C-alpha positions as CSV (number, residue, x, y, z in Angstrom):
1,M,179.7,23.5,150.8
2,S,183.3,24.2,149.8
3,N,184.4,27.8,149.3
4,Y,187.4,28.9,147.2
5,K,189.0,32.3,147.0
6,I,190.2,33.3,143.6
7,A,192.4,36.3,142.7
8,L,191.3,37.8,139.5
9,I,193.9,39.7,137.4
10,R,191.7,41.0,134.7
11,G,194.5,42.8,132.9
12,D,194.5,44.6,129.6
13,G,192.7,44.5,126.2
14,I,190.3,41.6,126.1
15,G,191.4,40.3,129.5
16,P,188.5,41.8,131.5
17,E,185.9,40.4,128.9
18,V,187.2,36.8,129.0
19,V,187.6,36.8,132.7
20,N,184.0,37.9,133.1
21,E,182.8,34.9,131.2
22,A,185.1,32.6,133.2
23,V,183.6,34.0,136.4
24,R,180.1,33.2,135.1
25,V,181.2,29.6,134.4
26,M,182.7,29.2,137.9
27,E,179.5,30.4,139.4
28,Q,177.5,28.0,137.3
29,V,179.7,25.1,138.3
30,G,179.3,26.2,141.9
31,A,175.5,26.2,141.6
32,R,175.5,22.7,140.1
33,F,178.1,21.0,142.4
34,G,177.5,22.9,145.6
35,H,180.6,25.2,145.8
36,S,181.0,28.9,146.3
37,F,183.7,31.2,145.1
38,T,184.9,34.5,146.5
39,F,186.7,36.8,144.0
40,E,189.5,39.3,144.8
41,D,190.4,41.8,142.1
42,V,194.2,42.3,141.8
43,L,195.7,45.1,139.7
44,M,198.5,44.1,137.4
45,G,199.7,44.8,133.8
46,G,199.5,47.8,131.6
47,C,196.3,48.9,133.5
48,A,198.4,49.0,136.7
49,T,201.0,51.1,135.0
50,D,198.3,53.6,134.0
51,A,196.8,53.6,137.5
52,V,199.8,53.5,139.8
53,G,202.9,54.0,137.6
54,K,204.2,50.4,137.6
55,S,202.9,47.1,136.1
56,Y,203.6,45.1,139.3
57,P,202.2,47.1,142.2
58,D,203.6,46.6,145.7
59,G,201.8,43.8,147.5
60,T,200.6,42.0,144.4
61,A,202.2,38.7,145.3
62,E,201.0,38.9,148.9
63,R,197.4,39.4,147.8
64,C,197.6,36.5,145.4
65,K,199.2,34.2,148.1
66,A,196.2,34.9,150.3
67,C,194.0,33.2,147.7
68,D,193.6,29.6,146.6
69,A,194.3,30.2,143.0
70,V,194.9,33.1,140.5
71,L,193.0,33.6,137.2
72,L,194.7,35.9,134.8
73,G,193.0,37.3,131.7
74,A,195.8,38.9,129.6
75,V,198.3,41.7,130.0
76,G,200.3,43.8,127.6
77,G,199.9,45.8,124.4
78,P,201.7,48.2,122.2
79,K,200.8,51.1,124.5
80,W,203.3,49.7,127.1
81,G,206.1,48.7,124.6
82,S,209.8,48.1,124.9
83,D,210.5,51.9,124.9
84,R,209.1,52.0,128.4
85,P,211.2,51.4,131.6
86,A,211.1,47.8,132.7
87,Y,208.9,48.5,135.8
88,E,206.2,49.9,133.5
89,R,206.1,47.0,131.1
90,P,203.5,44.2,131.6
91,E,205.9,41.4,130.7
92,T,208.1,42.4,133.7
93,A,205.1,41.8,135.9
94,L,204.5,38.4,134.4
95,L,208.1,37.3,135.1
96,A,207.9,38.7,138.6
97,I,204.7,37.0,139.7
98,R,205.9,33.7,138.4
99,K,209.1,34.0,140.4
100,D,207.4,35.4,143.6
101,L,204.8,32.6,143.6
102,G,207.3,29.9,142.8
103,L,205.5,28.9,139.6
104,Y,208.2,26.9,138.0
105,A,206.0,24.5,135.9
106,N,203.9,25.8,133.0
107,L,201.4,23.2,131.7
108,R,200.0,23.9,128.3
109,P,197.7,21.3,126.8
110,A,197.3,21.3,123.1
111,M,194.3,19.3,122.0
112,L,192.4,19.4,118.8
113,R,188.8,19.5,119.9
114,P,186.6,17.1,117.8
115,A,184.3,19.8,116.4
116,L,187.3,21.8,115.1
117,A,189.3,19.3,113.1
118,E,188.6,21.3,109.9
119,A,190.2,24.4,111.6
120,S,193.6,22.9,111.9
121,P,196.2,24.1,109.4
122,L,197.6,20.6,109.1
123,K,196.8,18.1,106.4
124,K,193.4,16.5,106.9
125,E,194.8,13.0,107.5
126,T,197.3,14.4,110.1
127,A,194.6,16.3,112.0
128,Q,192.2,13.4,111.9
129,A,194.9,11.2,113.6
130,G,194.3,13.4,116.7
131,I,196.3,15.9,118.7
132,D,196.5,15.6,122.5
133,L,199.8,16.7,124.0
134,M,200.8,18.4,127.2
135,M,203.7,20.9,127.0
136,V,205.6,21.2,130.3
137,R,207.7,24.3,130.3
138,E,210.2,25.2,132.9
139,L,209.1,28.7,133.9
140,T,211.5,30.4,136.4
141,G,215.0,29.6,135.1
142,G,217.0,29.8,132.0
143,I,217.8,32.8,129.7
144,Y,214.7,34.8,130.7
145,F,216.0,35.1,134.3
146,G,219.7,35.0,133.6
147,K,222.1,38.0,134.0
148,R,221.9,40.5,131.2
149,D,224.7,42.9,130.1
150,K,225.2,45.5,127.4
151,Y,228.6,47.0,126.7
152,R,230.6,48.7,123.9
153,T,233.4,46.9,122.2
154,E,236.4,48.5,120.4
155,D,235.6,47.1,117.0
156,R,232.1,45.7,117.0
157,G,230.0,48.5,118.4
158,L,227.5,47.7,121.1
159,E,227.3,44.0,122.3
160,A,224.7,42.4,124.5
161,T,224.6,39.1,126.5
162,D,221.9,37.1,128.1
163,L,223.0,34.2,130.4
164,M,221.3,30.9,130.2
165,A,221.8,28.9,133.4
166,Y,220.2,25.8,134.8
167,S,220.8,23.8,138.0
168,E,220.2,20.1,138.6
169,L,217.5,21.1,141.1
170,E,215.6,23.2,138.6
171,I,215.8,20.4,135.9
172,E,214.9,17.6,138.3
173,R,211.8,19.3,139.7
174,I,210.3,20.2,136.3
175,G,211.3,16.7,135.0
176,R,209.5,15.0,137.8
177,R,206.4,17.0,137.1
178,A,206.5,15.8,133.5
179,F,206.9,12.1,134.5
180,E,204.1,12.4,137.1
181,L,201.8,13.9,134.5
182,A,202.7,11.2,132.0
183,M,201.7,8.5,134.6
184,L,198.2,10.0,134.5
185,R,198.1,10.1,130.7
186,R,199.6,7.8,128.1
187,K,202.9,7.2,129.8
188,K,205.3,8.8,127.4
189,V,207.8,11.7,128.0
190,T,209.7,13.5,125.3
191,S,212.5,15.7,126.7
192,V,213.5,18.5,124.3
193,D,216.9,20.1,124.4
194,K,219.9,21.2,122.2
195,A,222.5,18.9,123.7
196,N,224.6,18.8,120.5
197,V,225.5,22.5,121.1
198,L,224.6,23.8,124.6
199,E,226.2,22.8,127.9
200,T,223.0,23.6,129.8
201,S,221.2,21.1,127.5
202,R,223.8,18.4,128.2
203,L,223.2,18.8,132.0
204,W,219.4,18.8,131.2
205,R,219.7,15.5,129.3
206,A,221.9,13.8,131.9
207,T,219.5,14.8,134.7
208,M,216.4,13.6,132.7
209,H,218.1,10.3,132.0
210,R,218.7,9.8,135.7
211,L,215.0,10.7,136.5
212,A,213.7,8.3,133.8
213,K,215.1,5.3,135.7
214,E,212.7,6.1,138.5
215,Y,209.7,5.8,136.1
216,P,210.2,2.4,134.3
217,E,206.5,2.4,133.2
218,V,207.0,5.6,131.2
219,T,208.5,5.5,127.7
220,Y,211.2,8.2,127.5
221,E,212.9,9.8,124.5
222,D,215.3,12.8,123.9
223,M,214.6,15.1,121.0
224,L,216.6,18.1,119.7
225,V,214.5,21.3,119.7
226,D,214.7,21.9,115.9
227,N,213.5,18.3,115.2
228,C,210.7,18.8,117.7
229,A,209.6,21.9,115.9
230,M,209.4,19.9,112.7
231,Q,207.7,16.9,114.3
232,I,204.9,19.1,115.8
233,V,203.9,20.0,112.3
234,R,204.6,16.7,110.7
235,N,203.1,14.3,113.3
236,P,201.9,15.9,116.5
237,G,200.0,12.8,117.5
238,Q,203.2,11.1,118.4
239,F,203.6,13.3,121.5
240,D,202.1,12.8,125.0
241,V,204.1,14.9,127.5
242,V,206.8,17.2,126.1
243,V,209.1,18.8,128.7
244,T,211.7,21.5,128.0
245,E,213.4,24.6,129.3
246,N,212.0,28.1,129.4
247,M,212.8,29.6,126.0
248,F,212.3,26.5,124.0
249,G,209.0,25.9,125.7
250,D,207.8,29.4,125.0
251,I,208.3,28.9,121.3
252,L,207.2,25.3,121.0
253,S,204.0,25.7,123.0
254,D,202.9,28.5,120.7
255,E,203.6,26.4,117.7
256,A,201.6,23.5,119.2
257,S,198.7,25.8,119.9
258,M,198.3,26.8,116.3
259,V,198.1,23.3,114.9
260,T,194.9,22.9,117.0
261,G,193.2,25.6,115.0
262,S,193.2,28.7,117.2
263,I,195.3,30.2,119.9
264,G,192.0,31.4,121.4
265,L,191.1,27.9,122.6
266,L,194.1,26.9,124.7
267,P,194.4,27.2,128.4
268,S,197.5,27.0,130.7
269,A,198.4,26.4,134.3
270,S,201.5,27.7,136.1
271,I,202.1,25.8,139.3
272,G,204.7,25.3,142.0
273,D,205.0,23.1,145.1
274,T,202.5,25.3,147.1
275,A,199.4,27.2,146.4
276,P,198.3,29.3,144.6
277,G,198.6,28.2,141.0
278,L,198.1,30.7,138.2
279,Y,195.7,30.0,135.3
280,E,195.5,31.9,132.1
281,P,194.7,31.6,128.4
282,I,197.8,31.5,126.2
283,H,196.6,34.2,123.9
284,G,197.5,37.9,124.2
285,S,195.5,40.9,125.1
286,A,194.3,41.6,121.5
287,P,193.8,45.3,121.9
288,D,192.4,45.6,118.4
289,I,189.2,43.8,119.4
290,A,189.0,44.9,123.0
291,G,185.5,46.0,124.1
292,Q,183.8,44.8,120.9
293,D,182.4,41.5,122.3
294,K,184.5,39.5,119.7
295,A,187.0,37.8,121.9
296,D,186.9,34.0,122.3
297,P,186.5,33.2,126.0
298,I,187.0,29.5,125.7
299,A,190.7,29.4,126.5
300,T,190.0,31.3,129.8
301,I,187.1,29.0,130.6
302,L,189.2,25.9,130.0
303,S,191.9,27.5,132.2
304,V,189.2,27.4,135.0
305,A,188.8,23.7,134.2
306,M,192.5,23.3,134.8
307,M,192.2,25.2,138.0
308,F,189.5,22.8,139.2
309,R,191.7,19.8,138.3
310,Y,195.1,20.9,139.4
311,S,194.5,23.3,142.3
312,F,191.3,22.0,143.9
313,G,191.2,18.3,142.9
314,L,187.7,18.7,141.4
315,A,188.0,16.3,138.4
316,Q,184.2,16.0,138.0
317,E,183.8,19.7,137.8
318,A,186.7,20.1,135.4
319,D,185.1,17.4,133.2
320,A,181.8,19.2,133.2
321,V,183.3,22.4,131.9
322,E,185.3,20.7,129.2
323,T,182.3,18.6,128.2
324,A,180.1,21.8,128.0
325,V,182.7,23.5,125.7
326,D,182.8,20.5,123.4
327,A,179.0,20.4,123.3
328,V,178.6,24.0,122.4
329,L,181.3,23.8,119.7
330,A,179.7,20.7,118.3
331,Q,176.4,22.6,117.9
332,G,178.2,25.0,115.6
333,W,178.4,28.0,117.9
334,H,181.7,29.7,117.2
335,T,183.3,33.0,117.9
336,A,185.0,34.9,115.0
337,D,188.4,33.3,115.4
338,I,187.1,29.8,114.6
339,A,184.0,30.5,112.6
340,G,183.5,29.1,109.1
341,A,180.8,30.1,106.6
342,A,178.4,27.5,107.9
343,D,178.9,28.2,111.6
344,K,176.6,30.2,113.9
345,L,178.7,33.3,114.9
346,V,178.4,34.5,118.5
347,G,180.2,37.0,120.6
348,T,182.1,36.7,123.9
349,K,179.1,37.1,126.2
350,E,176.9,34.7,124.2
351,M,179.6,32.0,124.1
352,G,179.9,32.3,127.9
353,R,176.1,32.0,128.3
354,L,175.9,29.0,126.0
355,I,178.6,27.2,128.0
356,C,176.9,28.0,131.3
357,E,173.7,26.6,129.9
358,A,175.4,23.4,128.8
359,I,176.9,23.0,132.3
360,G,173.4,23.1,133.7
361,G,172.7,22.9,137.4
């Protein structure tokens, strides 16, 4: 029997609710396939600010590093907004843990699940053509981690600057992740930049061209970020693996998530060269529905499937989770975010129970 130790950052809003269902799913998978899981609760986010005065308590990274993987529910909310000091804001904790764990690659699959084709906002013929892309976002560099400054000018009032910087090493390691993933999928990489304007993008493009020569089996293309934003809406089926820098990836991955029907369905993985990886749904903490048994736990449950696949090498177990999710959706069981008039509406806990039942064991 294999044992895996999982750090649970339950977080804020609906985070604890969706993490609870993901834990039930892990235990169900363990029962079916002969694994056991040990869970370590780690405090981070707005709840940590309330408890200890800062969103990223001392020792958080060390506790996570002692585990095999990290599952994060959601952090943040208007209660801990931009008027707070940086050390009290949940977003600061997210940036810090990514940096401290060396999580430079964010993987966000955007797949239109068969039972939800009608939920896509795209034209029917576009949705029916299929959507199955993997967004690979550089996560620890670029403008989000660059030097910031604010100063007063003589004639323009206050002025602020944010530095976007990328090195060849940062570009090469995220690019290699993209090519390796493409080799396991449909062997196509689209690299997104703004090379007609930005010097960082010109370095990005030159480095990606050099890398592409190492993967002759992979079809490679460059695409400007504004065109990519249009193409995701026009014809998302053309994409396989899309790789880009931090800020572009933040925006494009959210766009890609919405063409699949609901942000409540999509998981993500943040990984580096060593364990642990961090797995989380891409949705926010949704404080307006917290504690009401309305949240969709599927994105968090599918994040567990990514954990099985990318951190533990448990492809069969990952497939079992994904198959169970598709089976439950196909039966018409939907939470409020994806429910239509003819669907069978369920809450967070019941959706988790149905998926566990479909996993069997």
